C-alpha positions as CSV (number, residue, x, y, z in Angstrom):
1,X,137.5,69.8,154.2
2,X,137.0,73.2,155.9
3,X,136.6,73.0,159.6
4,X,138.1,69.6,160.0
5,X,141.3,69.6,162.2
6,X,144.3,67.7,160.9
7,X,145.4,66.9,164.5
8,X,141.8,65.9,165.4
9,X,141.5,63.6,162.4
10,X,144.9,61.9,163.0
11,X,144.3,61.5,166.8
12,X,140.8,60.1,166.1
13,X,142.2,57.6,163.6
14,X,144.9,56.6,166.0
15,X,142.4,56.1,168.8
16,X,140.3,53.9,166.5
17,X,143.4,51.9,165.7
18,X,143.8,51.1,169.5
19,X,146.4,53.6,170.7
20,X,145.8,55.3,174.0
21,X,145.0,59.0,174.3
22,X,148.5,60.4,175.2
23,X,150.3,58.4,172.5
24,X,147.6,59.4,170.0
25,X,148.3,63.0,170.7
26,X,152.0,62.6,170.6
27,X,151.9,60.8,167.3
28,X,149.5,63.3,165.9
29,X,151.8,66.2,166.7
30,X,154.8,64.3,165.2
31,X,152.8,63.9,162.0
32,X,152.4,67.7,161.8
33,X,156.2,68.0,161.0
34,X,156.0,66.7,157.4
35,X,152.6,68.4,157.0
36,X,154.1,71.8,157.9
37,X,157.2,71.2,155.7
38,X,154.9,70.2,152.8
39,X,152.8,73.3,153.2
40,X,156.0,75.4,153.0
41,X,157.1,73.7,149.8
42,X,153.6,74.2,148.3
43,X,153.7,77.9,149.2
44,X,157.0,78.4,147.6
45,X,156.0,76.5,144.5
46,X,152.7,78.4,144.1
47,X,153.9,82.0,144.8
48,X,157.7,81.9,144.9
49,X,159.8,82.8,147.9
50,X,158.0,85.4,150.0
51,X,159.6,88.8,150.1
52,X,160.9,88.8,153.7
53,X,164.3,89.5,155.0
54,X,166.3,86.4,156.0
55,X,166.9,87.8,159.6
56,X,163.2,88.4,160.1
57,X,162.3,85.0,158.7
58,X,164.8,83.4,161.1
59,X,163.2,85.3,164.0
60,X,159.7,84.2,162.9
61,X,160.8,80.6,162.5
62,X,162.5,80.5,165.9
63,X,159.5,82.2,167.6
64,X,157.0,79.8,166.1
65,X,159.2,76.8,167.0
66,X,159.5,77.8,170.6
67,X,155.8,78.7,171.1
68,X,154.7,75.5,169.3
69,X,157.0,73.4,171.4
70,X,155.8,75.0,174.7
71,X,152.1,74.7,173.6
72,X,152.4,71.1,172.7
73,X,154.3,70.3,175.9
74,X,151.6,72.0,178.0
75,X,148.9,70.1,176.1
76,X,150.7,66.8,176.5
77,X,151.1,67.4,180.3
78,X,147.3,68.1,180.4
79,X,146.5,64.9,178.6
80,X,148.6,62.9,181.0
81,X,146.8,64.3,184.0
82,X,143.2,64.6,182.9
83,X,141.1,62.0,181.3
84,X,141.5,62.1,177.5
85,X,137.8,62.4,176.9
86,X,137.7,65.5,179.2
87,X,140.5,67.2,177.2
88,X,138.6,66.5,174.0
89,X,135.3,67.8,175.3
90,X,137.1,70.9,176.7
91,X,138.9,71.7,173.5
92,X,135.7,71.1,171.5
93,X,133.8,73.4,173.8
94,X,136.4,76.1,173.4
95,X,136.2,75.7,169.6
96,X,132.4,76.1,169.7
97,X,132.6,79.1,172.0
98,X,135.2,80.7,169.8
99,X,133.0,80.2,166.8
100,X,130.0,81.7,168.6
101,X,132.1,84.7,169.7
102,X,133.4,85.3,166.1
103,X,129.8,85.1,164.8
104,X,128.5,87.5,167.4
105,X,131.3,90.1,167.0
């Protein structure tokens, strides 16, 4: 469904199953690995191998891996220090603000 976050859905489901906030986030991010791999497979099957040089593909992959790891690490540290509901409300507020800004600009 458009506008529904994969990580938000999995974290919510894990919370409903009785997991605490930090472990829900951690498991949600781990679940993104097969999802990302599957998206890559579907992309290749739908449109073939993208026309990009192997060296540039390796740089893009390494960059996204490092930035993704650092972002998830920062978010996990935040969830361990701040109440989980506060992080959810803050991220939701940022999403709404971003949507309003996109709409206005």
